[in-house]
DRENVEX-863985 format. One record per residue (C-alpha): residue number from 1; residue in one letter; chain; x, y, z. Coordinates in steps of 0.02 Angstrom, whole numbers, plus 50000, padded with zeros to 5 digits. Example, Ala and Ser with C-alpha at 12.3 -4.5 7.8 and 13.67 -1.06 7.14 Angstrom:
<pts>
   seq   type   mol      c1      c2      c3
     1      a     A   50615   49775   50390
     2      s     A   50684   49947   50357
</pts>
This chain:
<pts>
   seq   type   mol      c1      c2      c3
     1      x     A   50000   50000   50000
     2      x     A   50052   50177   49965
     3      x     A   49968   50303   50081
     4      x     A   49819   50189   50105
     5      x     A   49796   50151   49919
     6      x     A   49807   49967   49871
     7      x     A   49946   49916   49753
     8      x     A   49821   49842   49629
     9      x     A   49754   50017   49597
    10      x     A   49924   50072   49535
    11      x     A   49942   49917   49428
    12      x     A   49771   49947   49352
    13      x     A   49816   50128   49312
    14      x     A   49982   50072   49236
    15      x     A   49896   49945   49123
    16      x     A   49766   50075   49072
    17      x     A   49903   50198   49025
    18      x     A   49999   50065   48926
    19      x     A   49841   50018   48829
    20      x     A   49806   50201   48792
    21      x     A   49984   50227   48729
    22      x     A   49965   50074   48618
    23      x     A   49804   50142   48544
    24      x     A   49886   50311   48513
    25      x     A   50034   50233   48423
    26      x     A   49916   50126   48317
    27      x     A   49833   50283   48248
    28      x     A   49674   50277   48352
    29      x     A   49605   50453   48328
    30      x     A   49497   50451   48486
    31      x     A   49645   50396   48593
    32      x     A   49751   50532   48513
    33      x     A   49614   50659   48556
    34      x     A   49609   50598   48736
    35      x     A   49798   50617   48747
    36      x     A   49782   50794   48680
    37      x     A   49653   50832   48816
    38      x     A   49768   50764   48951
    39      x     A   49910   50876   48890
    40      x     A   49791   51025   48887
    41      x     A   49733   50999   49066
    42      x     A   49890   50922   49140
    43      x     A   49788   50772   49195
    44      x     A   49908   50625   49205
    45      x     A   50059   50722   49143
    46      x     A   50130   50897   49135
    47      x     A   50021   51026   49051
    48      x     A   50093   51066   48879
    49      x     A   49993   51160   48748
    50      x     A   50119   51119   48612
    51      x     A   50097   50931   48633
    52      x     A   49910   50954   48660
    53      x     A   49899   51046   48493
    54      x     A   50011   50916   48409
    55      x     A   49900   50770   48463
    56      x     A   49739   50865   48427
    57      x     A   49804   50904   48253
    58      x     A   49851   50722   48223
    59      x     A   49682   50663   48288
    60      x     A   49592   50788   48177
    61      x     A   49691   50730   48026
    62      x     A   49637   50552   48068
    63      x     A   49455   50604   48060
    64      x     A   49406   50639   48241
    65      x     A   49297   50794   48227
    66      x     A   49305   50844   48411
    67      x     A   49492   50865   48390
    68      x     A   49467   51009   48269
    69      x     A   49377   51109   48404
    70      x     A   49511   51066   48531
    71      x     A   49652   51113   48412
    72      x     A   49569   51280   48374
    73      x     A   49539   51316   48558
    74      x     A   49720   51279   48598
    75      x     A   49782   51389   48456
    76      x     A   49696   51539   48538
    77      x     A   49806   51512   48693
    78      x     A   49968   51493   48596
    79      x     A   50093   51604   48507
    80      x     A   50126   51584   48321
    81      x     A   50295   51504   48357
    82      x     A   50215   51378   48477
    83      x     A   50087   51330   48344
    84      x     A   50226   51311   48215
    85      x     A   50323   51199   48335
    86      x     A   50167   51093   48367
    87      x     A   50136   51075   48180
    88      x     A   50317   51024   48151
    89      x     A   50305   50894   48290
    90      x     A   50142   50828   48217
    91      x     A   50225   50806   48045
    92      x     A   50374   50718   48122
    93      x     A   50261   50605   48225
    94      x     A   50157   50556   48073
    95      x     A   50316   50520   47976
    96      x     A   50369   50402   48116
    97      x     A   50198   50317   48114
    98      x     A   50163   50385   48290
    99      x     A   50308   50290   48366
   100      x     A   50414   50381   48494
   101      x     A   50315   50542   48489
</pts>
């Protein structure tokens, strides 16, 4: 136990995160959108609008319509250079077939 939380809870969370990462790397647009949301909010990782925009852009290009709204909302919070960086990262990620992004 860690601070009163059973160890199986942490194992369950770890497996859930691994499955999500697998779905993202397999091109699952909904999983990519969910990852973008987690980067936007900082839920489960550090908040990072550049990576949130990158994953929203990738998800949108894979046909997930909610990602378009997210990407546009993020762009309003970002500088032009941050958006350019996010777009460059998205291109690189697609070229690597979502591996190691």
